[in-house]
C-alpha positions as CSV (number, residue, x, y, z in Angstrom):
1,M,-0.2,-0.2,-0.4
2,E,2.7,2.8,0.6
3,N,3.9,2.2,-2.8
4,N,0.8,3.1,-4.2
5,L,0.4,6.0,-1.8
6,L,3.4,7.5,-2.4
7,E,2.2,7.2,-6.4
8,L,-0.4,8.9,-5.7
9,K,1.1,11.5,-3.8
10,R,3.4,12.2,-6.6
11,Y,0.2,12.6,-8.6
12,L,-0.8,15.4,-6.6
13,D,2.3,17.2,-6.0
14,R,2.5,17.4,-10.0
15,L,-1.2,18.3,-10.3
16,S,0.0,21.3,-7.3
17,E,3.5,21.8,-8.7
18,D,2.6,21.9,-12.7
19,M,-0.6,22.7,-12.8
20,G,-0.8,25.6,-9.9
21,W,-4.0,24.1,-8.5
22,C,-5.4,23.2,-5.0
23,V,-6.6,19.3,-4.7
24,I,-8.3,18.9,-1.3
25,I,-9.5,14.8,-0.1
26,S,-12.0,14.6,2.3
27,D,-11.7,11.5,4.0
28,Y,-14.7,10.3,5.7
29,Y,-13.3,7.3,7.5
30,G,-9.4,8.0,8.3
31,V,-7.7,5.4,6.5
32,L,-5.8,7.8,5.1
33,R,-5.5,10.3,7.8
34,E,-3.6,7.3,9.4
35,N,-1.1,7.7,6.6
36,E,1.1,10.7,7.1
37,I,2.4,11.0,3.3
38,I,-0.1,12.7,1.7
39,G,-1.7,14.1,4.8
40,E,-0.7,17.7,3.2
41,Y,-3.9,17.3,1.1
42,L,-6.6,16.1,3.3
43,S,-7.2,19.8,5.3
44,S,-10.6,21.1,4.0
45,R,-9.1,25.0,4.9
46,R,-5.7,24.6,2.8
47,W,-7.1,26.3,-0.2
48,H,-8.8,29.2,2.3
49,T,-5.4,31.0,2.6
50,N,-6.2,32.2,-0.9
51,P,-5.8,36.2,-0.6
52,Y,-9.2,36.3,-1.9
53,C,-10.7,33.8,0.6
54,M,-8.7,35.8,3.5
55,K,-11.0,39.3,2.3
56,V,-14.1,36.6,2.6
57,K,-13.2,35.6,5.7
58,E,-13.3,39.4,7.2
59,N,-16.8,38.6,7.7
60,R,-18.1,36.1,9.9
61,Q,-20.9,35.2,8.2
62,L,-19.8,35.1,4.8
63,W,-17.1,32.5,6.6
64,D,-19.8,30.6,8.2
65,R,-22.1,30.2,4.6
66,C,-19.2,28.9,3.1
67,I,-18.2,26.4,5.8
68,D,-22.1,25.1,5.3
69,E,-21.8,24.8,1.6
70,Q,-19.1,22.6,2.0
71,N,-21.3,20.4,3.8
72,T,-23.7,20.8,1.2
73,R,-21.7,19.8,-1.6
74,R,-20.2,16.2,0.4
75,I,-24.2,15.6,0.5
76,D,-25.4,16.5,-2.6
77,A,-22.3,14.8,-4.5
78,Q,-23.1,11.6,-2.3
79,N,-26.6,11.7,-3.2
80,R,-25.8,11.9,-6.8
81,K,-22.8,9.8,-6.9
82,K,-20.8,11.6,-9.7
83,G,-19.0,15.0,-9.7
84,G,-19.1,18.4,-11.0
85,F,-18.5,21.8,-11.2
86,F,-19.5,24.2,-7.9
87,V,-19.1,27.8,-7.9
88,C,-19.2,29.3,-3.5
89,Y,-21.3,32.3,-2.3
90,C,-18.6,34.2,-2.8
91,G,-17.5,33.5,-6.5
92,V,-15.0,30.3,-6.0
93,A,-15.3,27.7,-8.3
94,G,-14.2,24.1,-8.6
95,Y,-14.6,20.9,-9.3
96,T,-15.6,17.5,-7.2
97,L,-15.7,14.0,-7.5
98,P,-17.4,11.6,-4.9
99,V,-15.1,8.6,-5.0
100,F,-17.4,5.3,-3.7
101,L,-16.2,2.0,-2.4
102,G,-18.8,-0.3,-2.8
103,N,-21.9,1.6,-1.6
104,V,-19.5,3.6,0.7
105,H,-19.0,6.9,-0.1
106,A,-15.5,7.4,1.3
107,F,-13.8,10.1,-0.4
108,T,-14.5,13.1,-2.1
109,V,-11.5,14.4,-4.0
110,E,-11.9,18.5,-4.8
111,V,-9.9,21.0,-6.7
112,T,-10.6,24.4,-6.1
113,G,-9.5,28.7,-6.4
114,F,-11.2,29.0,-10.1
115,F,-12.3,32.4,-11.3
116,A,-16.2,31.8,-12.2
117,S,-17.4,34.9,-14.6
118,G,-20.4,36.6,-14.3
119,M,-20.5,36.9,-10.5
120,Q,-20.6,40.5,-10.5
121,Q,-23.4,39.8,-7.4
122,A,-21.0,38.0,-5.8
123,E,-18.1,40.6,-5.6
124,E,-20.7,43.3,-4.7
125,K,-21.9,40.9,-1.1
126,V,-18.4,40.6,-0.6
127,A,-17.4,44.2,-0.8
128,S,-20.7,45.4,1.0
129,M,-20.2,42.9,4.2
130,T,-16.6,43.6,4.5
131,G,-16.3,47.3,3.7
132,S,-14.3,47.4,0.9
133,P,-14.7,48.6,-2.4
134,Q,-15.8,46.2,-5.0
135,S,-13.1,47.1,-7.3
136,E,-10.7,46.2,-4.5
137,V,-12.3,42.7,-4.5
138,A,-12.2,42.4,-8.0
139,L,-9.1,43.0,-8.3
140,L,-8.3,40.2,-5.7
141,R,-10.4,37.3,-7.1
142,K,-9.3,37.9,-10.6
143,K,-6.1,38.2,-9.7
144,H,-5.7,35.4,-7.2
145,L,-8.0,32.5,-8.8
146,E,-7.3,31.1,-12.5
147,P,-10.1,31.7,-15.1
148,I,-12.0,28.6,-16.0
149,T,-11.2,27.8,-19.9
150,D,-12.3,24.5,-22.1
151,I,-9.1,23.5,-21.8
152,Q,-8.9,23.7,-17.9
153,T,-12.2,22.0,-18.0
154,S,-11.2,18.8,-19.8
155,R,-8.0,18.5,-17.6
156,L,-9.9,18.7,-14.1
157,E,-12.4,15.6,-15.5
158,C,-9.8,13.8,-17.0
159,Y,-6.7,14.1,-13.6
160,V,-9.8,14.3,-11.3
161,G,-10.9,10.8,-12.2
162,V,-7.4,9.2,-12.1
163,I,-7.2,10.5,-8.6
164,G,-10.4,9.0,-7.8
165,Q,-9.2,5.8,-9.7
166,M,-6.1,5.7,-7.6
167,L,-8.0,5.9,-4.1
168,N,-10.3,3.2,-5.6
169,N,-7.2,0.8,-6.5
170,I,-5.8,1.3,-3.1
171,F,-9.0,0.6,-1.0
172,A,-11.2,-1.6,-2.6
173,E,-10.5,-4.2,-0.2
174,D,-10.3,-2.5,3.1
175,P,-12.6,-3.7,5.8
176,L,-13.8,-0.8,7.1
177,L,-15.0,0.5,3.5
178,T,-16.4,-2.9,3.0
179,S,-18.9,-3.0,5.7
180,R,-17.6,-4.8,8.5
181,Y,-19.3,-3.5,11.3
182,D,-18.4,-5.3,14.2
183,E,-18.0,-3.2,18.0
184,E,-14.5,-1.6,17.3
185,S,-15.1,-0.4,13.7
186,A,-18.4,1.3,15.6
187,Q,-15.8,3.1,17.9
188,R,-13.7,4.1,15.6
189,K,-16.0,5.7,13.0
190,Y,-17.4,7.8,16.1
191,V,-13.6,9.4,16.4
192,L,-13.4,9.3,13.0
193,D,-16.7,11.5,12.3
194,A,-15.0,13.7,15.4
195,L,-11.6,14.5,13.8
196,D,-13.9,15.3,10.8
197,Y,-15.9,17.6,12.2
198,I,-13.0,18.8,13.7
199,D,-11.4,19.6,11.0
200,K,-14.0,21.3,9.7
201,Y,-15.0,23.2,12.3
202,Y,-11.8,23.9,14.3
203,C,-11.9,27.6,13.3
204,E,-15.3,28.1,14.9
205,E,-16.1,28.6,19.0
206,L,-15.8,24.5,19.2
207,S,-16.0,22.4,22.4
208,I,-15.7,19.2,23.7
209,K,-19.5,18.9,24.3
210,D,-20.3,20.4,20.6
211,V,-18.0,17.5,18.9
212,A,-19.9,15.2,21.4
213,R,-23.4,16.2,20.0
214,H,-22.2,16.1,16.6
215,C,-21.4,12.2,16.8
216,N,-24.9,11.6,19.0
217,V,-22.4,10.4,22.3
218,S,-21.7,11.4,25.6
219,S,-18.6,13.5,26.3
220,S,-17.3,11.7,28.4
221,Y,-17.5,8.7,26.5
222,L,-16.0,10.4,23.4
223,Q,-13.9,12.2,25.2
224,H,-12.3,8.0,26.4
225,L,-12.4,6.5,22.8
226,F,-10.8,9.7,21.4
227,V,-7.9,9.5,24.2
228,E,-7.5,5.7,23.1
229,Y,-7.4,5.7,19.2
230,T,-5.6,9.1,18.9
231,K,-3.9,9.4,22.3
232,E,-4.6,12.8,22.5
233,G,-7.9,14.6,24.3
234,I,-10.3,16.3,22.0
235,A,-9.5,19.8,23.3
236,T,-5.7,19.3,22.8
237,A,-6.8,18.1,19.1
238,I,-8.7,21.2,18.3
239,R,-6.0,23.5,19.5
240,R,-3.7,21.4,17.2
241,K,-5.6,22.2,14.1
242,R,-5.8,25.9,15.2
243,M,-2.3,26.4,15.9
244,E,-1.3,24.5,12.8
245,Y,-3.6,27.0,10.9
246,A,-2.1,29.8,12.3
247,C,1.6,28.4,11.5
248,E,-0.2,28.3,7.8
249,L,-1.0,31.6,7.6
250,L,1.4,33.1,9.5
251,I,3.7,32.0,6.4
252,S,1.5,32.3,3.6
253,T,-0.1,36.0,4.5
254,G,0.9,39.3,6.1
255,A,-2.1,39.3,7.7
256,S,-1.6,40.6,11.1
257,V,-1.6,38.6,14.3
258,Q,-4.6,39.5,15.7
259,S,-6.3,38.5,12.4
260,I,-4.3,35.3,12.4
261,A,-5.7,34.7,15.6
262,M,-9.5,35.6,14.8
263,S,-9.1,33.2,12.2
264,C,-7.7,30.4,13.8
265,G,-10.7,30.6,16.4
266,F,-8.9,31.8,19.5
267,Y,-10.5,35.3,20.0
268,D,-8.0,36.6,23.1
269,T,-4.9,37.7,21.1
270,N,-3.3,37.5,23.8
271,Y,-4.0,34.7,25.2
272,F,-3.0,32.9,21.3
273,S,0.0,34.5,21.8
274,V,1.1,33.1,25.1
275,A,-0.2,29.7,23.9
276,F,1.9,29.7,20.3
277,K,4.9,30.9,22.4
278,R,4.6,27.8,24.7
279,I,4.0,25.2,21.5
280,Y,6.7,26.5,19.2
281,G,8.9,28.5,21.7
282,T,8.6,31.8,20.1
283,T,6.0,34.5,19.5
284,P,4.2,34.2,16.7
285,L,5.9,37.4,14.3
286,K,9.2,35.9,14.9
287,F,8.0,32.3,13.7
288,R,7.0,34.6,10.9
289,K,10.2,35.9,10.1
290,N,12.1,33.6,10.8
291,R,10.3,31.1,8.3
292,I,10.7,33.7,5.8
293,N,14.1,34.3,5.9
294,R,14.4,30.3,6.1
295,L,12.5,29.5,2.6
296,G,14.1,32.9,1.2
């Protein structure tokens, strides 16, 4: 399996580097999460560091709407059992493909960051709700999103289909994905469901009770399972995801520490800075400077 995963990673890397695409794989049963080889492609928030999306996130309502639409696309893909183009509420286009193993919707492959024409209404909405000139919003969208062309469309349909087929070949015989329902599988599914929920909402005001309520189990039971399977508590996992995302934003954007803290679910900038230094041994600004200097 490891060789096949390495081949998949090389393919994803080529699409990322040669095509400039941002590929995301939603892993609903955690079979990829256990393999760190392609871990960078499993975060549904990878592409939200795009400057246009950073502008959208200045307004909490717009950002919440984007997260809701991600969940809606998953449900729609599961019902249709086929992929296609979508355009989000804020005018960002992408291509999505559900991957089924038998009757199990195991993965969704999504390529995002494209420019959809005829979205003046979206630009007006973003401008109004972020208090920015529409010309600034339009410029950001055209500058940082790729236009959709007929050639681009053909490539997306072809290359995303290859990713789906590779995933199918790797996991066609996985026992969890071929409906082996025993007690251990049920417990594991609770943990994977919790991990998926945390991955989607860690930037929100998310508590252990919120995660347990989503999984329809008690907080204490889920916490017990979580520690058993992941070796860390739910609150620790939420904080770790927030800090990892904060590091991404510090390196890839010029946003202020306060703005980044808010984007990552920390509503007290001082607490964020103290927690960041405790984990990484330096302040957020020094971390940014050191990483940029190292990359430069």
